[in-house]
PLY file of the C-alpha trace (Angstrom):
ply
format ascii 1.0
element vertex 192
property float x
property float y
property float z
element edge 191
property int vertex1
property int vertex2
end_header
112.85 113.66 117.36
109.08 114.11 116.94
109.22 117.70 118.23
110.77 119.10 115.05
108.25 119.91 112.33
108.40 118.40 108.82
109.47 121.80 107.42
112.33 121.99 109.92
113.27 118.41 109.06
113.39 119.21 105.34
115.54 122.31 105.94
118.01 120.21 107.93
118.10 117.58 105.16
118.58 120.31 102.54
121.43 121.91 104.47
123.12 118.53 104.80
123.05 118.16 101.01
123.89 121.79 100.18
126.39 122.31 103.01
125.36 126.01 103.13
122.36 127.82 101.68
120.06 130.82 102.22
116.33 131.26 102.78
115.44 132.38 99.22
116.94 129.26 97.65
115.16 126.94 100.08
111.87 128.81 99.58
112.17 128.51 95.79
112.79 124.78 96.07
109.74 124.27 98.30
107.60 126.88 96.50
106.77 128.52 99.84
107.05 132.15 101.02
110.54 133.28 102.02
109.35 134.83 105.29
108.15 131.48 106.62
111.43 129.81 105.71
113.39 132.61 107.39
111.31 132.26 110.58
111.95 128.52 110.57
115.69 129.04 110.05
115.76 131.44 113.00
113.93 128.88 115.19
116.46 126.25 114.16
119.26 128.68 114.96
117.80 129.32 118.43
117.64 125.55 118.96
121.31 125.41 117.87
120.57 123.01 115.00
121.87 125.43 112.34
124.41 128.25 112.43
125.29 131.23 110.25
128.32 131.01 108.01
130.98 133.65 108.62
132.77 135.80 106.02
131.80 138.05 103.13
132.25 135.52 100.30
131.36 131.88 99.85
133.00 129.28 97.62
131.38 126.44 95.72
133.20 123.96 97.97
131.25 125.45 100.91
127.90 125.89 99.13
127.52 122.91 96.78
124.51 124.27 94.89
126.31 127.45 93.77
127.26 127.65 90.08
130.09 130.16 90.31
133.43 129.19 91.90
133.10 132.02 94.44
130.36 134.58 95.12
129.96 137.53 97.44
127.35 136.94 100.10
124.25 139.01 99.48
122.16 136.78 101.73
122.39 135.23 105.17
123.81 131.72 104.66
123.13 128.91 107.11
124.83 125.57 107.64
124.18 122.60 109.92
125.63 122.76 113.39
127.17 119.77 115.11
123.96 119.24 117.06
121.92 119.33 113.83
124.21 116.73 112.23
123.75 114.44 115.24
119.97 114.83 115.07
119.92 113.95 111.36
122.15 110.94 112.00
119.73 109.72 114.67
116.78 110.23 112.31
118.62 108.34 109.56
118.92 105.31 111.81
115.19 105.32 112.58
113.91 106.25 109.12
111.28 108.61 107.78
108.40 106.20 108.49
109.29 106.11 112.18
109.47 109.91 112.26
105.89 110.25 110.95
104.62 107.50 113.24
106.21 109.13 116.29
105.00 112.63 115.40
101.39 111.90 114.39
100.03 108.37 114.72
100.93 104.80 113.93
99.02 104.98 110.63
100.40 108.36 109.47
103.04 107.08 107.07
100.62 104.58 105.48
98.03 107.35 104.96
100.63 109.65 103.39
101.95 106.93 101.08
98.40 105.99 100.07
97.70 109.63 99.20
100.96 109.89 97.28
99.98 106.93 95.09
96.27 107.75 94.87
96.44 111.45 94.06
93.36 113.17 95.52
91.19 111.19 97.92
88.67 111.81 100.71
88.87 110.62 104.29
86.07 108.07 103.87
87.84 106.21 101.06
91.11 106.33 102.99
89.44 104.94 106.11
87.83 102.10 104.12
91.03 101.22 102.27
93.32 101.30 105.31
90.75 99.96 107.83
90.69 103.10 109.97
87.81 104.78 111.72
86.51 107.65 109.59
86.86 110.21 112.39
90.43 109.13 113.13
91.34 109.41 109.44
89.83 112.91 109.25
91.61 114.20 112.37
94.91 112.69 111.17
94.51 114.34 107.76
93.79 117.71 109.39
96.88 117.38 111.61
98.97 116.57 108.53
97.40 119.53 106.75
98.35 121.92 109.58
102.00 120.89 109.19
101.94 121.36 105.41
102.27 117.68 104.42
98.75 117.44 102.98
96.67 120.01 101.14
93.12 120.16 99.79
92.27 119.41 96.16
90.32 122.50 95.12
88.69 121.19 91.93
84.91 120.74 91.76
85.32 117.78 89.42
88.23 115.33 89.72
89.33 113.47 86.62
90.55 109.87 86.55
94.22 110.93 86.58
93.71 112.93 89.81
91.94 110.17 91.70
93.73 106.91 90.97
92.48 104.96 94.02
88.92 104.84 92.71
89.19 105.39 88.96
86.02 106.72 87.38
85.92 109.08 84.44
84.95 111.98 86.67
84.12 112.47 90.34
82.14 115.41 91.68
83.63 116.58 94.96
81.03 116.37 97.71
83.65 115.78 100.41
87.04 117.28 101.19
89.66 115.67 98.99
93.29 115.64 100.14
96.62 115.28 98.36
100.25 115.29 99.52
102.31 118.45 99.11
105.73 119.07 97.63
107.16 119.24 101.15
106.20 115.62 101.85
107.54 114.41 98.51
110.88 116.14 99.08
111.21 114.84 102.66
110.60 111.28 101.48
112.76 111.54 98.34
115.74 113.29 99.89
114.87 112.11 103.34
116.50 110.50 106.21
0 1
1 2
2 3
3 4
4 5
5 6
6 7
7 8
8 9
9 10
10 11
11 12
12 13
13 14
14 15
15 16
16 17
17 18
18 19
19 20
20 21
21 22
22 23
23 24
24 25
25 26
26 27
27 28
28 29
29 30
30 31
31 32
32 33
33 34
34 35
35 36
36 37
37 38
38 39
39 40
40 41
41 42
42 43
43 44
44 45
45 46
46 47
47 48
48 49
49 50
50 51
51 52
52 53
53 54
54 55
55 56
56 57
57 58
58 59
59 60
60 61
61 62
62 63
63 64
64 65
65 66
66 67
67 68
68 69
69 70
70 71
71 72
72 73
73 74
74 75
75 76
76 77
77 78
78 79
79 80
80 81
81 82
82 83
83 84
84 85
85 86
86 87
87 88
88 89
89 90
90 91
91 92
92 93
93 94
94 95
95 96
96 97
97 98
98 99
99 100
100 101
101 102
102 103
103 104
104 105
105 106
106 107
107 108
108 109
109 110
110 111
111 112
112 113
113 114
114 115
115 116
116 117
117 118
118 119
119 120
120 121
121 122
122 123
123 124
124 125
125 126
126 127
127 128
128 129
129 130
130 131
131 132
132 133
133 134
134 135
135 136
136 137
137 138
138 139
139 140
140 141
141 142
142 143
143 144
144 145
145 146
146 147
147 148
148 149
149 150
150 151
151 152
152 153
153 154
154 155
155 156
156 157
157 158
158 159
159 160
160 161
161 162
162 163
163 164
164 165
165 166
166 167
167 168
168 169
169 170
170 171
171 172
172 173
173 174
174 175
175 176
176 177
177 178
178 179
179 180
180 181
181 182
182 183
183 184
184 185
185 186
186 187
187 188
188 189
189 190
190 191
């Protein structure tokens, strides 16, 4: 369960909702490069969690997000395999919080939810608020950043609306400030 990455988890969730889809559509939804999504789909195919759809045309009943009743396939469409459906069913029983706790650390879901509500925040404020050691908070944030769940806030000055956990009119960034990415928001919203 914890061995699949958050991107792979989202793709499985998306394919469960869409029934069949292609890399470009998933990449547009996540606002990520198509090549990375295609590599991930191929890894999932090697792990037998997804499979290619056969045929030269696809109907709306097979691909729920299509607008036309039937279209010719100009892309490589993927769908969930039986093994992928079983994995998602197992994840649904445990929940998204358990997935993040098993993959990263016991505090991972709380840190991500705090960042989702707070906007941009640094590791020191997170460690104070959630009673974590500062070094543990920083290493956890970097691990989450490697998997694309957290990103850096690049602004030199953060306004009140960007930093809701410690509202001041403006904050000069002397530390690294983190925020959750679209991938995390979609996994939680559409999640398991």
